[in-house]
Every structure is written in structure tokens, then in C-alpha cells.
N, C-alpha and C positions, 0 to 999 in steps of 0.2 A: 473404438471397437465396432461401432455401427458401420463406419466407412470400410473397415477391413472386411466385415461380413459381406457388405455390398460388392466389394472388389472380388472376393473369392467366389461368391455366388455368380457374379457376372462372367468371370473368367471360365468357370466350369460350364455354365450354360452355353457360352459362345463356342467353346471348343467342342462341346458335345453336339451342337447342332451343325457346325461346320464339318466335323468329323473327317479330317483328311485321310485317315486310314481306310475308310470305306471308299474313298475316291481313287485310291492308288491303282487297283486293278483296271478300272476304266481308263485312267490316265495312261497306263502302260499300253493298253490295247490301242488307244488312239494315236500313240507316238511310237509304235513299233518300228517305224522306219527312220526314226530320228536318233542322233548321236546322244551320248551322255551330256555333253555340253549344251546341246539344244534343249534337251529335257529340263536341265537345271535352269536355263534362261526362261523357258516357258513357265515353270513352277514359280520362279521369282516374280515374274511379271503378274502372274495370276494372283499370288498372295498379296502383292502390293495393291492391285486393283480391287480385290475383295475388301481390304482394309478401308480404301477410299470410299467404296460403295456403302459399306456399313456406316461409316462416319457421316456420310451425306444424309442417309435416311434417318439416322439418330438425331441429327440436328434439325432436319426439316419435317420429321414425322408428325409432330404435334400440330404444326401449321397446316399440314395437309388434312388432318382431321377436321380442323375448324372450317376449311374450305368446303369439304364434303358433308359437313354436319354430323360427323361420326363422333360419338362419345368415347372417352377413354375406357369406360366399363365395357362397352360393346366390343371394342378392339381387343381388350384383355381376354374376354371370353372366346371370341373368334380366333385370336392368335393362340390361345392355350389349346384349343381344339386342333388347330393346324399342327402345332408342335407335338401334340399327343399322337397324331397320325404318323409323323416322322419317327417318333420314339418307338412305336409298335413295330415298325419295319426294322429299326435298329436292334430291338430286342430279339428279332429273328435273324440277326446278322445279315440283313439285306439293305441295299441302298434304296432309299425311298423314291418313289415316283415324283414326290414333291420337289426333290432336289435335282433330279435329272430324269429324262424320258429316253426310251429306246431310240426315238427319232433324233434326239440331240446327240446321243452316243454315235449313231451312224454318221451324222453330219460331221462330228468331230473327227471321226476316223478318216474322212475324206479331205480334211483341211491340213495345210502345211504347218499352220501355227494355231494351236488350240488354247493359247494362254488367256485371251480375253473371253471368247466364247468357244466352247461351252465350259471351260475350266473355272475361270473366275466367276462368270455369270452363265448358268445358274448353279453350277456344282458346288462352289464354295460360298457364294453370296446370293443364294436363291431366295424364294419367298419365306422359307423357314428362318433363315439367318437374318434377313431384313426385319421380319416380324419380331424376332428376339431382340435385335438392336433397338427397335422403337420402344418395345415394352420395357427394356432395361433403362432406356433414357427417361421413360415416364416415372421411374422409381427414383431418379436422381433428385436429391433434395436441394442442392445448390450448385454453384459453378465448380466447386471442388469435386463433387461427384461427377459432374459432366466431364471435367478434365480427366479424371481417373478412368471413366468409361472410354473416352477417345484414346487414351494411352493403351487401354486393354485391347482395343481393336488392333492396334499395331503389334502389340506383344503376342496376342493369340495368332495373328496371321504370320508373324515371324516364327512362332512355334510350328505352325502348319508347314512353312517352308522347310524347317528343320526336319520334319517328318518326311516330306517329299525328297529332300536332299539325301537323307540316310537311305531311303528306299531305292532311289536311283543308283546310288553308289554301291549299295549292298543288296541288290535285288535278290540274289540267291540266298541271302541270310534272313529274309523276311518270312516269318513263320505264319502261314495262313490261319492256323488254329489260334495263335496268340492275337492275331488281328480280329478274328471273330469274337473272341472273349472280350477284347477291348471295346469293340463296337457294341456289344450287349451291355457292358457297363455304362457306356456313353448313353445308350438308350434308356437305361434306368434313371440316370441323372436327369435326362431330358424329360422323361415322363413326370418326375417329381416337380420339375420346374413348370411344366405345362399345367399340372393340377394347381400349383400355387398361383399362376396367372389367372386361371379360371375362378378360383376361390376369391382372389382379390377383385376380379370383375363383378362377381355376384354380390360381394359386400358393397361395392360402390353403387351398383345398380339398385339393389333392394334394401340395403341397410346403410344409407348415407349417414355420416356422422353429423 
């Protein structure tokens, strides 16, 4: 039961922070001159790259903490605050500046292939998503939990590709109002996750067991 709760919480948090629906308008703007097949290829490459990036940081994150002398409690509090900033923008149905900047959007519009940058990094696997991956990894109790988390990176990014694929093939049927509502719901889930990370960090820092 605990493993199922961890898997569901992790999947919801990851999908909420990546939030492919919010990235679609920017993606369409950056690839306005590309064909449907080219857009699908770029989306596929970007989602696979994002899964690899998140897996890498989840595996190496704790080691990086020890190198820089950062405690898990400090990272949980800082990471929670970062996710909270992203969630507040999502609640207003806006793409957060933490996930992408105006300069990155302009640079992407001038590129022939946006799959690696800026789509995979930082739009899908930016600071917020990487922070979430590391924090979720810190909650893994054993190798089974680690395996489940790595599997979820692949599944969530596969779901993201499904969202991109549907949007590319059925662009005229994508309802902007529905997208905004979904983004706000994702923001609410992300805000709850952010507060949980902050609470866990405070407990570890000030009330160690």
C-alpha cells in the first residue's frame, strides 16, 4: 500500500511539474514552419531526453548534495519553495518563468530543431522537474522504490508524448479553456506537493527523530 501511495504521489507530482499542456502553445509557436512529422519527431526526442535527464539527476542528486555539503532538509525546503512558485503561475494558467523564459522562447523560434533545447531542457526537464525528481528519489525507501521511480520517469514522459502527439494531430480540436482548467488543477496538485516537501524539510531540520 505504501509503495502504491508513493507511485501515485510521484506520478501526479511529475506530471504536474512537467505539465506538457502548458508547453504546447510555445511548442506550436516555435515550430510553425515545421511539418506534422517533424513536430512529432521533435516531441518524441524531447520526451525521451527529459526522461533521461530526470533519471540522471534522481540517481546522482544525493551524491551532489554530499559534494556541496547540502543537507536533505535544506534542499527539501528550497525545492518546495521553488515548486510553490511554479504552482502559483500554474494556478493562474500561466507558464512559469522557472520552466522557460522569453529569451529561450525566442531562441527556440529561430532554431530548426527545438527537441533538445529548449523543449526537453528546460521546458520539460527544467529546474522544477529536476528538483522534483531528486526530492522524490530522497523519499525512496529501497531499490524497489528506486526502480518504480525510474519506471515512472519513462511512463510520465511517454504520457507527455501522447499529449503532444494528440495536440499535433488534432490541433484544431484542442480546447484552450480545457487546457487552462487542467493547468490550474496541475497547479493545485503541485502546490500541495510543494508544501509537503517544505513540511518534511522543516521536520528534518528542527525536529529530527
